[in-house]
N, C-alpha and C positions, 0 to 999 in steps of 0.2 A: 359117381362110377367107381367099380369094385377094384380096388388096387390089384387083385391078384389077376383077375381077367385083364385089366389094362397092360400088367405087365405079363402075359402070358402073350396077348396081340403084338406087345413090343416086340418080343422074343422070336415072335414067329415073321413077324417080320423082318428083323434083322437076317435068320436062317435067309429068308427068299435072296435079301439083297446080297450076301455075300456068296448065294448063287448064283447070282443075275454073275458076280465077278470073275466064276471061274470057267472056264470051256469044259467039253465033253473026258479028256484023258484028267479034269482036275487040276487043272492048273492053271494060275491067276491069266484070266483075260485084259490083257496090260493096255490094250484099244480100247475098252470097256471101262478100265476105270482111268484111263486118261481124259477118256471124251468128260465122264463125271465131272473131274478137277479142271478141264475148262469151261463147263457149264456154269461150275460154281464158283470161279475164278472171276468169269462176264460179270454174273449177280454182283459179285461184291464189290467192283469197280464202280458199277453202274450205278450203286446206292452207295456211292460213298458221299460221305456230307449229312447223309438223311437218315444216317441209323437209330440216333433216339426215336427223330420222328418217326421211323416205322417201327419200332417199338411198339410206340404210344399209338400207334394205328392197332397194331395186333390187341393190345387192352380193350381196346375200345370196341375189337369187332369181336371181344369175350364177353362184351356188353358187361363192361367194367366201369365202376364208377368214380374210384379213387386210382389211382397210381403214384408209386414212389420211384424217385428216381436218386440213391446214394452213393456216392462215388466217400472212396474212403481210401487215399493216395499214400495212405502210410502202407496198406496190407496191398495196394494197388488192385484193390475191390471195387468194381461199379456194381450195385445192384438195379431189378428192374423189376417190380412186384405190383401186383393191379389186383382188384378183389371189388367186388360190389353183391348188393341182392340175388339178384342173378346171374352171376357171374357163373362162365361155364370155365373149368382146367381144361388144359390140355388136352383134346382128343390125339383118339388111333388117327386120324385122317390127318391132325395136325403134325404129328411124330413125320407119317409118312412123309408129308409135304419138305418136309426139311432131308429127310433120304433121298426121295427124287426132285432135283434140280429142276423149276423150271412147271413144278405140280402143285396144284396150292387148292385146302380144301374146303375154301371159301367162295359159292357159286352162286348166291344170294345177293340180290338189289342192293340188302343192309350191309352187309360187307364195304368196307372202305377200300381192299387190299388188291393190288394185283396180282393175284396166281400166285399168293402165299408167298413168293421168293422175298421179303423186304427182311425176314431172319436173319439169313445170309450177309447181310451187308458187316454183319458186327464180327463176323470170322478174323478181317485182319489186325483187331484189335486186340487180339484176346489171344492170349496162350492157351484156356482153357474158358470152354463155357459149361454152365452148368445148368439143365431147369428142374428146377423140383416142383413136381404139381401130381396129384393122388396120389401124394405119399412116396414117392422116386423120386430119384434123382434121375435124369436123363445127360450124362456129360460128352461134350466131343472133345477134341483136342488133337495135337499132330503126333503126341504121343499113343494115345489110342490109334490115332491112324497106323503107324508105324506096326503097331503089334498084332490089328488086322491085315492089314498084305503083308506081313512076314514073309518071305521067301517067293514076292516079284522079283523085274531087276529094275522097278522105278526108283525113279530116285526121292528121299521121303520128301524132298520141295514138292516133287511133283503128285503129293496122294492127296484126294477130297478129303475136307476135314469133317464134313456132315454125311459122311458116307455108310459109317458104321458108328453107331455108339454105346457107352457102357452105361450099363444098366445096375442101380444101385439104390434098395430098400430107404427107405428115408422119411421120416415123419415129419409135416409138411405144417408151418405154423397159421395163422391167422391169416396169411395171404396165400389168395385161390391159387397163382402162378408166382412164382420168383427165378426171373432170369439172375445167374452171374456170371460175370466174368471177369476172370484174371489177365487185366489187358498187359498192355504191353509200355513198357516208361513213356517210351518212345511217338506213344500215339495220345499220352495226356494231356497236353494244351488240346488235341481238337475234342478231346472227351470235354473240359469243361469248355470251350467254345461251343458247341451246341447245347450242354447244360444255358447255358448264360442265354442263347436264340429263343429260350422257351418263355414265352410268355404269356399272358392269360387268355389275351383272346386267340390262342389258338386252340381253345374248349368251346369255339363258336359255334364250329360247324361239325363238331363230333356229337356221334349220336346217344352217346353213352356217358360218358367221364363227365364230372361235374368239379373235378379238385384233381391236382397235380401237386404232391410234395415233394420240394426239390432239397437233397442235406448233401452239404460240401464238408466233408469232415466236423460233423456234427453240427454244424449251421443248415438250421433247416428255413426254410423258405415255401409258402405256402400259396398256390393259385386257383383261384375259384372262378368258373364259370362268370363272367362279366355282367352286369345287369344294368348299366347302363346306354347301350344300346336297344340300336331298333332295327329291327330284322327284316325286310319284305323279303317273301321267296316267291317260286313260280317254277312249278314243273309240268311235264306232261309226256306223249310220248313221241318220240324221235320218227321222223316220217320212214315206212319201211324201204321205201325206193333208199335209204340214206345207208340204208343199216347193210355191214358185211356179213359173209359166214361166218365168221370169226368174231363176230359182234355180239357178247352173252346178254347186253340188256336194250331192251327197246324204248328204254325212260332217260326222262333228262330230271336233273334238281337244282335250279338256282336260288343263291340267296344274295345277299344285299345286304351288310352290319354296318349302320352310321350313328355317327351319336348326335348332342347337340350342335356341337359346334363344328361338325363338319372336316374332320380331322380326322385319319386314318391310321393313328398311330405311331406312325411308322410303315405301317402293313402296306407300303405301294404294291405286291406282290398279289399274284392271282391266288387263290385256295384252291383246291383240289382236298376240302376236308382240312391239308395242312398247305403251309406255303409253297408255290413250285417258283422257280427261277423267272417266271415271267412277270415283268414292271407292269403294273398297270398306272400306276402314277394319277389315281381321281382320290375325291376324299371320303372314302367312302372304301369299304372291305367286300372284296367279289370272294363267292363259293360256287361252285361249279361240276357238275359230272362234267368235264371234259374228258375227253381220248388223250390219254398224257403217255408218253414214250414208256422203255421202261425203266426210265431210274425218276419216272413221277416230277420228272422237274421243269419238263418242255411240253407242246403239248404238237398235236402231230396235225399235219397239213391236209387236214380231210373234207366233206363235205358235212359231217358229223357235226365236226367242232363251228363247222360255219354257221352252221344251222343252231346250235346251242348259242354261239355269239349273237345272233340275229337277235333269239329270244331274251340274251341279256339286256342288248341294246332297246326291247321292250320295258323289260322291267326296269330298267335306270331312269327310262323317259317318265313312265306311269309315276315311279316313284316322288320325279323330277315336280312331277305336276301334281301334286298330293303338297308339295312344299310351298307353292303359291296359294294357297289356302288362308288367310286371315289378312291382317296388314299385308299390303307389298311389300317385297322386298325382296335379294339379290339371293336367295337360297336356292333356290332354280337353277339358277344359271350359274352358280356356283358350285352346285354338284355334279352339273355335267361337265366342269371346265376339267381338263387332262394337264399335265404341267411335261409329260415325258410322250413319246410314241417309242412304243414297242414294236421293232420289226416284224417278230411273229402277227404281233395280234392287227398292223397297218397291212399285211398282206391276207389275211384273214376277213378285210372290210370294215374291222372296227370301229376306226378313227374316223373313217367314210361318213360312217353313219350316226355316230354322235355328234359330227361336225355338221350333219345336217340338219336335225336336231335343233342346236345351238338357233342355226337362220332361220327356222320357221316356226318357233314353237314359241308362241304367245308367255315367254317368260322376263319380259323387261320392263322391272318395275318405274312407272312415270309420273309425276306430281298428279294425275290426275284423279289417283290413287287407286290404278287397276294396270291390266300387262299389258303391253304390244308387242308383237313380231321387231326383229331386229330393225328393217328397212323403215319402222315406222317409229321410228324417238330419236332423241336425239341427247348426245351429251356433252357436260359441259360441266365437269363438278363442284368446278367454285361456283361459279352462275348458275347454279342450281342450290347451294347453301343458300345463296345470299336472295335466291326467288321466291325458297320453300317459307315464304310467312302467308298469314289469311291476307296480307298486304295485296302481292303480286303474284300470289300461285297459278291463282286462273289464267293472268296472261300467257302461260308457260304450259300447258297439259302436257306436250308429247316431250318434253324434258325429262329424263332421270332422274328418280328420285337420288340427293346423297349418297355417296358410297363412303359408308364410315370405316373403312379399314383397308389397310395397305394392298391385302391380298387382292380384294374386291377392282380397288382400283387400277391393280395391272392386267385383272381379268379383263375387265370393258378399254385398257388401252391394248390388248393383243389383240381387241376383236375389231379397232379400226371404224368406230360407230362415226357417223355426221357429228359434226363438235360445233364451236362455238363461229368457224367461218362460215356457217350457211345464212348467220344473220348478216353478212357483207353484203347482200344481195336482198335480205326478204328484212326490211328494217321497221315495219311499221309497232311489231310488238315492243320494239324496243321502246320507242318514240314514245307510245303509250308509259312503257313502264316510264321515261323519262319524264313526263309531264306528271304523273302522277308519284313522282316522289317529293316527299316538304320536306321529309329530317334530314339535316345539312351530312351528318356521319354515313345515312345508306346514300346519298350523292356522291362521298368521296371514294365511298367503297366500287358505288359502280363504278362510278369514271376510271379506277383504279381494274377493274374487273376488265373493261373495254382494253384498256393499256393494258393490259397482261397476255389477253388473247387475241391482240392484231388485229384488232378490229379494224375492216377498211373503211369506211362510212365515213359520215358527218351528220355530227347532231348538236342540237341548240342543248350545250350540256351546264351549261354557269348561271349562277344566282345573280342577282344584283345586291346591294343593300339591306331592300328591302323582302328578300330572300323569292325574287320573282325570278325565273327564266329571262333570258335578254335573246331576242331572236334580231335575225338580222342587223343588229347595229353594231360596228366595230366594238370589239371586247377589250379589256385591257386588267392585268394585273394590277394589284391597289393602288394606289396613289396615296403619297404620306405628305402629298400638299393639298389644299384647295384647288381645282383645276380649271381658271376660264375656259369658257367655250364661245362663240359664237351662235345665235341660235340655229344656224344655218347647218353646223357639223353635229352628227350623231353621235356619241364614243358615251361607253358606258363600262364603270368599271367593278370588278367582282368581289362579291362579296369576300371581307375582311377575315371571317371563321373560316369560309371555303379554302380561299385562299391558304391559311394559315396547316390547315387539316391539310390540304392537301400536300404540302410543303411536308409535313410530316411524314402523309402515309408512303410518300415516291422519296423521304428519304435525301431530299435535296439538299446540297451544299454548295458556296462558293456565292455565285448572282442568282440570289433565289429568283427574283422574277426571269429573267432571262433563260436560265435551265427549266421552269417549270413550261414555259412558253414552248421550251423545244419538246417538251415529253408532251405535250397534248395540243399543238397547233395542226397536228394531221386527224382529229378526230374530230377537232370545235374549233368554233371562231375564235379566236384568242392573240394578243398582241403583248408581248413583255411592258408593263409599264418604265418605258424611258421613257421622258420627258419628249425627245427628240421625237420620240416616233409619233407621240401624240401631235408634238408640236406638227412633222411634217405634213399626218390629218388634218390640221386645220389648217396648216397651207395651200396642199393640196385641192381640198374640197373649198378654198376660197377661189383657187383662181376657176377651180371650174364652175360656182356661183357666179365670178366678173363675165367668165365668157357665156356662160346663157342669161343674164339679165346684164347686159350694157345699159341700160337703161336706169341702173341703180351701181354701176360700177363703184362709184366713189364712196358709196353708202357700206359696199362692201368691205373692202379692200380697208377703210377707219374701224372695221367692226374688228376685220384680223388685226390689224396692226395694235387695238386696244387690247383687245384679246392676250394676243403673243406679251402685250409691253407689261402687262398684270404678270401671267404668267413666268417672266421675265425677273420681274421683280421677286417671285417668288423662290424658284429658282438660281437665281444668280447669274448662271447662266444657259443660254436656251440650246448650246452643240449641236446647230442644225450641219444636216453636210451642208459642204461647198457646191453640191452639183445638185442643189433644189434651187429650182423656180421661184422664187420670191418679189410679184409684182406691185409695186409701190407707185406714189403721184410722183411726178417730178413737177419742176414749177410749172410748166404749163399745165399742168392738172391733168395730163394725161398720163398711162399706163407705162412703167421703165421697168427691167425687169432692177433689182436690188445692185447686181454685182456690175450696173451697166453705169450708175448711181455715183455723184460725190457730197459730199456736207455743201449745205447751201450757207446762208451768211448766218442766218439764224440759230444756229449750235454754235457751241463753245468755239469748235475747233474751225467752225463754219468759213469765219472770217480770215485765215490763213487760206486758207483753199478756194475762196474767193478771189482774194490778194493775187494769189500764184495762178489762178486760171481764167480769170476772166474773161479775158481775153486770147485763150486757149478754146474753150468748151463753150456748148450754146446754152440757153436754158434751160433746153429738155433733156441735159444731161447732169442736174443738179438737182437733190430731194429739195421735194415740196416743202414750207416751211414748216415750224411745229405746230403756229395754230393751225393750218391742213388739217393737222391729225385729229383733232379735237385735244389736243393736251391741256391740262389745265395751266392758268397764268402761271401759278407758283410754283407749278411743279419743278421736279430737278434736271434740268437742261443736259445736264453731263451723263443724266444715268438714260436720258434720252438720248442723244447721241450714242453713247457705250453701245444701248439697244439696236439702234440700226446697224451701228458697224457689225454687231453679232450675227444683222441678217444679209451682209455681203454688201452693205454703200461701203467706200473708201471715204478715210478722212482723206488723203491727197493724193493717194497711186494705187493702181491697180496691178496687179499681176498676171502673170499668166505660164501655164509649163511652155516651155519654148523647145523646139527644135533645129539640132545643130545639123543641118541637111549639107552643108558646101565646106563643115568642119574648118570655117574661119573660127570659131569660139577655139574649138582643140588647137589648133595652129596657135592664138592665141596665149592659150595655158602652156605651151612649150616653150614659149617665149619669155616667162615669166619664170617657169622653173624644170629644171633637167629631164628629160622625157625617161622612164623608167627602162632599166635594161629588157631586154626583150618586148617590149610594147609590142602589143596587136591591134588591135581594137579597143574602143568603148561602149559602154555603157551608161547613159547621160540622163540625172534625175534634176531637173536645173530651172528655175525660173527664170522668166524676163520681165521687163515695166513695158506693160501695155499702153499704145500711144506716145512710144519714148521720141520717137523723132519730132513729131509733131510739137510735143512739149517742148523740148533742146530749141525748136527753130525759134518758138515764140519767148522762148524765158530770158532773161538779162541773166550776165555770170552771176552776180549778185544773190536773185532771186532761185534760182538754178541751185546752188550750194545752201540756200536756206531752206530749200523741199528737202534736200537731201536729209539735212540735219533736223527738218521736222519729222522726218518718217524713221522710225528706230529699226521696220525690218530692212530697209535700205539701206540704213549705213552701217548696220550688220554685215548684211551681204558684199559690203565693201573689204572687208575685213577678211584674207586670204585663209586666215586657222581659223577663225569661227563660223563663216559662211554655211551655210543650211543645203550648196547643191550637193549633188551626191555623182561622183566623177570614176567609176568602176569601168576596169579595163581587162582582158586576157592576155597572157602572154604569149608568144610563141610556143610551140609545142602542147599548149592547154587542150583541152579537146572543146571543140564549140557548143555553145549553150552548156557551159559547165557551170554551176551557180556559185562557186568557191572561186568567183572573182577577188583581185586587189583591189584596194581603193586608197586615191589618194587623200591626205588629209589634210595637206595645204594645197591650195592654188588656188587662183584668184573664180570670181563668180561669173555667172552670166551677165550678170548687172554690172559689174564692171568691166566684161569685156564691151557692153554696151555704150558706156558712158568713153571709154579710151577710143573707142571705134567714132566719135562723134569728134574727137581733138578738141573740144573745146576749151583744154586748157594744156594742148597738148605744148611742149615747149615754154610752158609758166613758170619762171622762178621764182621761188618762198626763199624767207628768212636772210634777204641783204635789202633793206630798206633803199641805203644808202645807194643801189646802184641797182635798182628795181626799173627805176624809168629807165636806164641806158639799155636796161637786156629783153625788157619785157615789152613787147607791142599791142598789147592788150592791157587796157585800163580796168583795174580792179578796187572798189572801195570798201577797205574793210570798214570803217568806222559810219559805212552807212546806215543809216535808224532802223532799218529793216532787221537788222542783226538781235534790236532789242526790243522791238515792237510789238510784237507777238511772245517774245519769250528772249532769255536771255541768252546769246553764243558769244563766251570772247574768241579774239584773232583767235588762238592754237585750236578750238572748234574747229574753227572755217579752216585752215590750214590744212589741219590733219585730213577734212574732205576732201579739200583741191588736190592734196596730194595721192589723195586713192584714186581720182579718175584724171589722172593724167600730167599734173605738178610735176613738178621735181623740185629737191634741195640742195641739188647739189649744181653749180653748173657746167662738168662735168659731162652728166647726163644729159645735155640738150642737145638735140640732133645737131649736125655739121650744116644744115641748113639754116639754125637759128642761132649759129655762132658765126657763118657768114654774113646773115642779115644783121646780126651785132654789129661787125667790126665796120660792114659797111655803111649804117647809120648814123655812126658815131660821129662823125662832122657834125652833123646834123643837131645831134640829141646833148654832147657836150664839146661846144663851139670852142672855151679855153682851154678844152685839154684836160679839166678836171676829173680825177677818177678815172682818166683813160691808160693810165698805167694797170692798175688796179687790171680791167679791163683784160688788157693785152699778157696780164700773168693768169690770167684763168683761163684763157685762151690755153699759154701753154699749158697747165696741166690737164685740160681738157684733150689736149693730142696726146700727153704722156701716158691718157690712158682709152683711149679709142684710138688713137695712131691714123687719123685723117686728116688730111692737108686741107687748108682752102681753097677751093678750087674756080673762087673769083678774080676777075682779071682787071678791075678798075675800081678802088679803093685807095682811099688815103692813111696815113697812118701820124699821129701825133709825133713831132720829132722837135730839134732843139738847133738851129744853127748860124753863128755868130750871133748867140745870145738870144734869137728871136725864138720862139716855139710859135709852133702851128703845124695844120694838117698837111703832109706832102706825099705823094706818091710814093708807092712802095717802092717802085724801081728805082727813087734815088736816093731812100732810106738805107743810114749803116746802122752796124751793131756792133758795140763795141764789147764783146764778154767776156774772154779770155785775155785781152790785153789794153793796158794802159798806155795808150796814144800821147804823145804831149799838147798840154792844152793848145797852141796854136794849131795845131793839126786836128783836132778836133772840134776847134769852134768854128773852122772852116766847112767841115761835113754836115748833113744834117742825121747827126744822131738823133733814133732810135729812141722812143721814152720808156726805157726798159730796164728793169735794175740788171747792174755787169754781171758776169757769170752766174746765168742763170739758163743754164743748158744752153750753150751758145747755137749748138747745130742745130738743135731743136728749135729756136728763138727763126732762124734764118732757112729752118727748112722749110717750115710754118707760114712764117708772115709772108716770106720770098724775097725780104731783105738781104743788103748785101755786106759781108763780113770786115769789117777796119780792118781785122788783122792783114788781110790782106796786101796790105796797103806797104809800100816797097821804101822804108829809113833807111839812108844810110848815114853812120857818124864820123866826121870827118875830123875831127878834133875832141881830145876828153884830159883833163890836165886834171890829174890822181894828187887830193889831197894824202900825203901817207900818215901823217899826225894823227891827224881827224878820221882816216878810216881805222886805223889798229886801235884809237880811243871808241870807236863804231863796237868792231867785232871782236874787242875783249867785253862791251855790255853786251855783244847779241848773244856771244858765248855764253855767257852769266845767264842769260833769259831762254835761251833754247830748251831749257829740260821742260820749264813752265807751258812756253810753248807747245813742243809735244805731249805734254800733259793732256792741257786741252783736245788736242787731237785726237787723241787714244785712248780721250775717257769711255766712250761706246763701242769701240769696239774691241772683240772678243779673240779671234783671228792672229795668231801670231802675226803670219805671214801680213797679213795689213796692216798692224803694228808695226812692220820693219817698211811697208812699204811707203808710212809715211816719215818714218824716218829720213828714208833717203829722200822726200822732198826735200825737207829740212836741212839734211846736207848740201845737196843740189843748190841752196837759196847763197848765191857769192854778192855780197852788197859792195860798190867804191863809192866814197863819198867824193864828190871830183870840185873846183873851184872854176872849171866853164866846159862845157860840153856845146857843142857845134854839129849839127846834121843839114842832110839836104832829102823833101823830098818834089821827085818828081825836077831834080836837079834845083830845084827849090832853097835856096840855105834860108836854115834856121839856128836859134840858138835857144838851149834849154834854160827855162826862168828858175829861179833859186826853190829851192824843195819841191821842184817838179821832177821824174824820172824816167829816165828809156833805157832800154834792154839792149846791150849790143851783140853783135855776132857769134860770140862766145858764151852766152846766158848770163851775164855779170849784168847786173842791177846799177847803172851809173844815178847816182841821185846829187844835182847839182847841189851845192854849199855856198853860206856868204862865209869867205875867209876871215873876215874881218871879227867875226863871233865865232867865238871858243864854242866847242863840241857840246860843254856842258850846256850850256845856253841854248845852244842851238835846237837840240836834240828835244828841248822842250816844248817848241815850236808846234803851234797844231798841223798847220800844212806838213814839216817834216811828219810828224809822226803820222800824219796820215796815207804818205807816200807810203813810209816803211809799212806799217798796217796793209795796205792795198799792194805791193808786190808778197806779204806773206799768205791776202787771198789769192791773189792769182798764184801764187806755188800750190798752194791744196785746194785748190778752184772753190773757195767758201766765199759764199755773201758776207758771214757778219765775223766782222774785222774787228771791232770796237775794241776787246778784254787785249789785243796785240796793240792795240795803238796805246792804251794807258801802260804798257808794261815799261817806257822807251824813261818815264819821271817816276816811275816808282822804284825804292828800293828791292832789293832781294826780299827782305823780310817783308815785308809787307804784299807782295805776289806771296810768295807762297803761304801765308796766311788765308790770302784773299782766293787763293784757289784750295785748300784746307775747307774753306766756309763754303764753297761753291760745290765744290766735286768731289770731296775727302782726299788726303795725302796718298792714299794708294796707286792715285796714278803719277803723283809725282817719281814716287819711288819706282816704279814698273817704266818712267821717263828715263831717269837716270842710271837705270839697268841697261836700255836700249843704248843709252849716249856711252855707256864704258863707264861710267863716274862711281866710286869706287863709293861705299856709307861713309859717315861723318866719321868712325875710327882713323879708317884709314887712308881719306883724306887729308886729316889732320897729319898725320906722321907722315904719309908723302909728300906735304907739301914741304916738312921739316927735312925732309931727305931731298929734297931739291935743293932747298936753298943753301945744305949743306954741301952738294955738289955729289952726293952718295945713290948709290940706288938700291931701288924699295922693292926686295928682293919679294918673292911669294911666301917665303920661312917667315918673315915679318908680320905677315898678315894677321892679327888680330890678339900678337903674343907682345901685350907691352916686355914684361920679361927680356925679351929676346933683344928688343928697342932701347932698352935702357942696358944692355949689356953692348950694345953697338955702339951706341951713342956717348956712353959714357959718364950718364947724369948720377946723381949722387942719392934719388930716393924714386919710389915709383908715384907716377904722382896719378892717384886713382879717382881724386875730387874733381878731374876735368870733366865735364858735361859737354863730350862731343855733339851735342844737337842746338846744345847754346852755350855758347864759345863766349856768350855778353853776361852770363851770368854772374856774382860777386864771387862766388868761392872759384867759379873759373878763370877768373882774372886771374885773382891771388895767385894761384898756383901756374900760372902762364907766366906772369913775373918772373916766376923763383927759377921755372923751366925756360924761358927764354934768356935770361939773366945767364945762367949756367950755361948754355948753348950760344951766346953770347951772338943774338938776331934779335932782326928787330923785329916790329910788326908788319913794318912796310914791305921788308923783305917775304913775311910767310904770304902774304896778302895778294903778293905776284905771283905766286905759286897755285896759290888755296883758290878751293873749289866755293869751301865756305869760309869764307871769309868774318875776322875778328875785326867789332867794333867796342873800342874800351871808354866810347862818348858816355854811357848809363852810367859805369862804374866808377870812371872819374865826376862825375857829374853828382853822385851820391856821396862820393868819400869828400868831397867838395865841403858841399852841403854839411855832411856829419863836420866836418872843421871849423865852419862859421858857427855851427850851433854849440860845438864843444868853447867856441870863445867870446859867444857874443852875452854874458855876463862880464867877462872883462870890459870886451865891444862898451856896452852900456854904461859900465863905471868909467871909463876913458871918457864915453860921448858924456856924461851928465859934469865930469870933471869941466868939459871942455866947454857946454856954454852955461853956466854957473862964473867962470873967469870974463866971461865976455859980455856981448848983451844979445844971445842968440839962447837963453834960456826958455824965451817960447816956445824952440824951433827944435825941443829935445823931441818929439813924439815924434815929427813929422824926420824928422832927420835918422829916429830910430828905426823905421819903415823902412830908408833905405839899404838898411845894414845886409843883406843878401842882393846885390846885383846882378845881374844878369851878364852873361858869356858866350860865348861862341863854342858850340858842345863840337865842331868841326874839329878844332883844335886840337880837341883829344884824341879824334878817332884812332887816330893809329900812333896814340904816344904811349912806351911801356909805362915812364912811372911817370909823377906830375909834385911839384913842390907847393901845394894845398898853402903854406904860411906865409913862402912870397907872395902868392894871387892874392891873401888875405891883407895884407898887410899894406902891397902896392894899393888894391882898393880902397883900403879904409886913406888909405894918406891920401889917396887920389880924389875921394869924396868928402871929406871932412878934415883934412889939413893937420891931421894928426896922428903920432905915431902910436900903432898898438902897446900897450904894455903890461904886465901881469900885475893884476892887486892882490892886496892882502884878504 
């Protein structure tokens, strides 16, 4: 085009536009200017976000082959340039379309643009826009507009930018047209974003452009039109009745671009040469000449667009059909798939037509090698993969071919196709496949697929060791042992390799056989190989065979027994359910349930069973003999017996699950243990002995005990701590049927209840062989040979069982009825009264524990009267418990044969005897012996600490000790020469050494006045009376220790006590009696001799004592605890001589008395030793002078003669020389003289 002509045309156009914006009075037409601004603004807003696409579109419309888009962020310049061989520059019409809003120069179908308004979309970005074409610069900016409309009253921001351009000459470069934008900084990000969105695929549907060059700050990126896309197209005329008067075009054009992988490379939006905002989401790119809104982003809802979309669907379908050519594949189905529904397209019925095509087109590839409609195929991808082989494919031609991608699998899943569940009711093809599979791996996979797809039918899927399918028979997982089966039992085992691979395939852990059986049991005939189940099958089949073939029942049972026994030997234990009905032959050769049978005599344990029950059970209740079951003669009978027991045959006891409907057992339990707090009710799991009453009635006591001992379970059940019964209970406040129940850990079992209820050993006492014949009314032979005949049980074993089932080991535990029987039968069982006292003592202990009296009234008690022993009616019997009457009185009464001072009131209360203490005695005369009484009381005083020591030894409470002290102080004893009394006005005289108690509480003991007290106290009768008085005072029976105190000195007594109970009790007794310690007691006695007061300040103060008494030295070497030691005696001699007192004076007042006997004995012995040499020389001279030389040795041995130690006891000093010389003179008739 001629530049001058182009320029002049533009200038004429500008003048024309300037005139348009003026009124007739040559002023600015503000309304027209504002209208132009508004149209410009509307266009700018509508195209926002598509600016660069619009400029690319303009370039294509100008026949451009290349386009440049360059961004210089430093200069804020965006350049868009285009060129091409047939490329046209900017025309006057183009300029005019810029100056006049809504006017376009593009009227041909060849042009993509819509009314030429796209250029206006870049106004917002720019401070200035310059178009260089035809050697001219055509510039637009806000400043140019302000200058052009200078003089109008409009705001600068309200002026149209493209209304009036600035035109300048400017030689163009090699680009046909170049548009330069001086952009605003704030739009840089928008510009960059639109540049980034420009991809090669936008060139697919342009008419002329082949290349786009993108430069951002000198970094270049070229896009060429893609050549890896296949484009299918369709065009034609739009029906005239769908056109409006505004429609300029009556033709449409459609194109589909797709690649080999059927991916749209992210272009999910519908193209109208360029992408719109209409998301189609199909695996290809769609272009169409649709009727778009002014933004070119959305379809208008017009009949024209509905028609074009309908044609588009046809193009898509035809293209999809073309994709089915060649080997069957999923491309056609994939081609028609969409991942999203666009609201606009949905309103225009686009998706409805696509969905209909998916339903009706034969686009589903099946294993037969072709395509079928959706309704004619089945889909199970994993199963398709399995059968897609030459061996199996022909059986399933209607199965879809395997899908090889997740995308196809997702598409197929969305189609909700008929799947594997079809075979749940149509299994013939699966049967054919099952029979055709010969490979173990294929069979494993087939089974796995059936489980995985939740197959609801059943097939014979498993093979045996020969790889043959197992039909009909019961199938078991493999056995590790050789299994013995009767001929009539049909059982097969799974192939071991198949089993192992199934375990691996299903990843079975734990109990493999059982778990695999759980997995497969719903689709095939399989049992977990557990010997118990196989054995169960043998038993049930045997029972059925026996029922159906009664004529050969013996053969069937023997065959079953032999098979079970062989398996028993293999497995060691059959573990057959206790509820299993196993039929065996009894001794009558008839059928009986194993659980109803006992071992017969031919079995090792059967001898005992037969011995116990031969008179209890019939032959039909005993198992047939070993030989009947065809066991070999040399077979192990112990194993055979164990085998039959494992089948349910009983050794000697049968048990059953007991029910306690009447709560008898519960009541029994709570008589043995305390009922739990808040107890409400119980839940019992208990076992009882079957035929218990029948057995107990017919067995002897010895056999009953043997029966229990020989059955370990029964014996254990009698143990309250270890029995296996379960006693659960609920508590008040606990919800009913709450499983969180409490449980008694210790309780008697139901079996123990059965035995105790039978009362076979009720009131049978154990543990006292001497008394058992007097106590028990039943005889039991502990030495019976049956306890050693079958096995060895000792007496302890036997008694242990008897105690558990009712016998007792303590008399106290007998019932009162048993005690009454024992008392009443005693005259017959012990006519001479032997051990009667032991029985009576046991009766009192029973009364003390149970507090139950005798209720019988016709019994006799063993007693003694006038020296004669015998049984007397209890009404005439007396008991002298806490009293001792004179012998003459007691001899005239029937005195009960029971020890005195033994709970007097309880004896009288229990036996109903009379109290001897109630006999009234009047003392008419008593002549006291003052001297002997004083001597006795001195002795009594001396031994009181020791009597009290024995009484308080085991007492801790001080109050109780003082109570014993009070009893001791209250004992008053007088020795009398004569005592006379009356009973019922009958006069009596007390015998020597007998005693009686007067009304003042004094005990009067008669003594022989002709015998000195020192001798009288040593008589047994006197000592017995004294001890008896002590026993009465303290109400005790054991008085022997007090009897002995009368004849022993205090040293002996004290040493005895120290040996028996220790010294602490003596010290405590002395403290209670107010007797001081040894030191103070010693000096207190001296002060009494000197008639001085021993004050508190003197206690434990020897210097103070020395000062008061005035002796010359401190006697520190006196051992106050041992006044008879050598050193102490030497100090006492010095002290007593200084104080002028004697030992006798001291001993009269002292508690701890002095005895010099040992001291003088030792000193005298020393003197004899010191003079022995002189004696022997004198004796030698004496013998030589006479005729007694031969007597020298004998006379020499008589040198140390004896002397009475009592002579020295209270002697302070002794003349040892005189004694020695007197002894020699008397014994040897010569005088001791010193020798050289």
